[in-house]
Backbone as numpy.savetxt, mean C-alpha at the origin, in Angstrom:
# Nx Ny Nz CAx CAy CAz Cx Cy Cz
-10.34 -4.67 -8.02 -11.63 -5.55 -7.46 -10.88 -7.67 -7.28
-11.44 -7.67 -6.53 -11.11 -9.02 -5.46 -11.27 -9.94 -6.90
-10.26 -10.65 -7.03 -10.25 -11.48 -7.10 -10.65 -13.00 -7.17
-10.93 -13.06 -5.81 -12.24 -14.33 -5.13 -13.12 -14.43 -5.52
-13.79 -13.23 -5.54 -14.95 -12.77 -5.48 -15.75 -12.19 -6.31
-14.96 -11.39 -7.31 -14.81 -10.32 -7.96 -16.02 -8.27 -7.29
-16.08 -8.74 -6.36 -16.06 -7.95 -5.55 -15.62 -6.39 -6.04
-15.98 -5.08 -6.69 -15.64 -4.18 -6.58 -15.26 -2.97 -4.87
-14.22 -2.68 -4.74 -13.82 -1.50 -4.60 -14.09 -0.52 -4.63
-14.04 0.70 -3.95 -14.01 1.90 -4.13 -12.93 2.29 -3.14
-11.80 3.41 -3.09 -11.46 3.74 -2.10 -11.20 5.22 -2.59
-11.52 6.21 -1.11 -11.42 6.87 -0.90 -10.09 8.44 -1.32
-10.32 9.28 -1.43 -8.72 9.87 -1.58 -7.36 9.61 -1.57
-7.73 9.13 0.45 -6.47 9.47 0.94 -5.87 7.26 0.38
-6.92 6.71 0.86 -6.66 5.21 0.40 -6.00 5.39 -1.18
-6.26 5.71 -1.70 -5.43 5.78 -3.45 -4.48 6.43 -3.23
-4.08 7.23 -2.57 -3.16 7.24 -2.59 -1.59 6.54 -2.46
-3.07 6.35 -0.91 -1.82 4.31 -0.31 -1.86 3.42 -1.17
-3.09 3.66 -2.16 -2.67 2.77 -3.32 -1.40 2.58 -4.29
-1.75 3.64 -4.83 -0.87 3.62 -6.00 0.45 3.84 -5.34
0.99 4.05 -4.55 2.02 4.18 -3.72 3.11 3.05 -3.50
2.19 1.85 -3.17 2.20 0.51 -2.73 2.76 0.28 -3.88
4.18 0.04 -4.28 4.61 -0.79 -4.95 5.59 -1.60 -4.75
5.74 -2.22 -3.33 6.29 -3.25 -3.18 7.89 -2.69 -2.44
8.20 -1.62 -2.65 9.81 -1.26 -2.17 9.63 0.01 -1.09
8.32 0.58 -1.21 8.07 1.99 -0.01 7.76 1.18 0.89
8.03 1.34 2.23 7.45 1.61 3.64 6.22 1.99 3.59
5.26 1.60 4.50 4.01 2.25 4.10 4.23 3.11 5.58
4.82 3.70 5.97 4.77 4.19 7.29 5.43 5.27 6.50
6.64 5.18 5.31 7.34 6.38 4.28 5.99 6.86 3.04
5.09 6.17 2.51 4.05 6.61 2.25 3.62 7.31 3.16
3.35 7.07 4.11 2.63 8.57 5.23 3.34 9.32 5.33
4.34 9.10 5.97 4.86 10.08 5.82 5.76 11.11 4.55
5.65 10.71 3.63 5.98 11.46 2.27 4.92 12.15 1.53
3.77 11.76 1.63 2.43 11.57 0.52 1.07 12.27 1.45
0.66 10.97 2.50 -0.25 11.26 3.62 -0.08 13.00 3.89
0.38 12.59 5.21 0.71 13.43 6.25 0.55 15.49 5.56
1.75 15.60 4.51 1.80 16.91 3.84 0.24 17.05 2.63
0.58 15.81 2.68 -0.88 16.20 1.63 -2.63 16.39 2.87
-2.99 16.13 3.30 -3.69 15.71 4.32 -3.79 16.69 4.91
-2.45 17.12 5.90 -2.33 17.48 6.93 -2.95 17.20 8.55
-2.50 15.39 8.53 -3.37 14.42 9.26 -1.52 14.28 10.07
-1.66 13.89 11.36 -1.52 13.46 12.74 -0.15 12.41 12.40
0.90 12.36 11.85 1.66 11.26 11.38 1.04 9.77 12.10
1.17 9.79 13.98 0.79 8.48 14.37 -0.29 7.90 14.22
-1.51 8.71 13.54 -2.74 8.66 13.48 -2.79 8.33 12.08
-2.14 8.99 11.20 -2.07 9.13 9.57 -1.86 7.04 9.83
-0.44 7.07 10.57 -0.09 5.18 10.21 -0.70 4.60 10.98
-2.05 4.81 12.05 -2.29 3.29 12.46 -3.29 3.32 11.24
-4.26 4.49 10.83 -5.07 4.17 9.19 -4.42 3.51 8.57
-3.83 4.30 8.45 -2.86 3.19 6.35 -2.48 2.07 7.16
-2.01 1.69 8.32 -1.87 0.43 8.86 -3.09 -0.27 8.64
-4.60 -0.18 9.38 -5.56 -0.94 9.18 -5.86 -1.26 7.48
-5.92 0.74 6.68 -6.21 -0.02 5.43 -5.53 -0.72 4.81
-4.39 -1.42 4.82 -4.01 -2.05 4.18 -3.69 -3.84 4.84
-3.85 -4.11 6.21 -4.09 -4.96 6.49 -6.10 -5.45 5.93
-6.44 -4.31 5.95 -8.12 -4.74 6.19 -8.11 -4.82 4.10
-7.24 -4.76 3.28 -7.12 -5.08 2.02 -6.21 -6.25 1.23
-5.50 -6.70 2.05 -5.19 -7.86 2.49 -5.46 -8.91 2.81
-6.45 -8.16 3.60 -7.30 -9.80 4.00 -9.12 -10.31 3.04
-8.64 -8.76 2.24 -9.84 -8.53 0.93 -9.20 -9.95 0.07
-7.55 -10.31 0.05 -6.83 -10.33 -1.64 -6.57 -9.69 -1.80
-6.33 -8.43 -1.87 -6.58 -7.93 -3.02 -4.55 -6.51 -2.62
-3.99 -6.96 -1.42 -3.59 -6.26 -1.57 -2.37 -7.43 -0.47
-0.89 -7.22 -1.19 0.08 -8.31 -0.10 0.71 -7.30 0.50
0.67 -7.82 2.00 2.08 -7.13 2.88 2.97 -7.78 3.17
3.94 -7.56 3.56 5.90 -7.67 3.70 6.52 -7.28 4.43
6.88 -8.00 5.24 8.22 -6.87 5.94 9.33 -6.89 5.01
9.56 -6.90 4.39 10.89 -7.18 3.18 10.19 -6.54 2.43
11.19 -5.66 1.13 10.78 -4.97 -0.02 9.93 -6.26 -0.85
9.46 -6.26 -2.04 9.50 -6.76 -2.70 9.72 -7.28 -4.48
10.94 -8.29 -4.21 11.21 -8.44 -4.75 10.38 -8.74 -6.77
10.57 -8.31 -8.14 9.28 -7.96 -9.19 9.98 -9.31 -9.61
9.09 -9.91 -10.87 10.30 -11.34 -11.47 11.17 -11.05 -12.05
10.84 -9.50 -12.65 11.92 -8.56 -14.11 13.62 -8.74 -13.30
13.11 -7.62 -12.00 14.33 -7.43 -11.02 14.81 -9.43 -10.79
14.44 -10.41 -10.13 15.00 -11.46 -9.75 16.20 -12.01 -10.67
15.50 -11.81 -12.15 16.48 -12.12 -13.37 17.70 -12.03 -13.42
18.48 -13.55 -13.89 20.13 -12.86 -14.12 19.91 -11.58 -14.91
21.30 -11.22 -15.10 21.72 -10.51 -15.92 20.75 -8.77 -16.21
19.42 -9.00 -15.09 18.71 -7.67 -14.96 19.13 -6.41 -14.12
19.65 -5.36 -14.58 18.67 -4.68 -13.62 18.09 -3.68 -13.40
């Protein structure tokens, strides 16, 4: 659900796998390689292109954050936390 306007989104099976695997640490290309291609028998270059378009669309709607680097959780950033 979008926090901007309360729009409810539904995801297809592939988009759901990407959403569930988007942990802020695993790169999108790795998600595609390990989860999408084997399970959905998709060509890697096509699957990555589709996944990038999905991620950009979700980010544009404010429901996914894109980053070139792993996103550190607030818990792991605290001193003394492992």
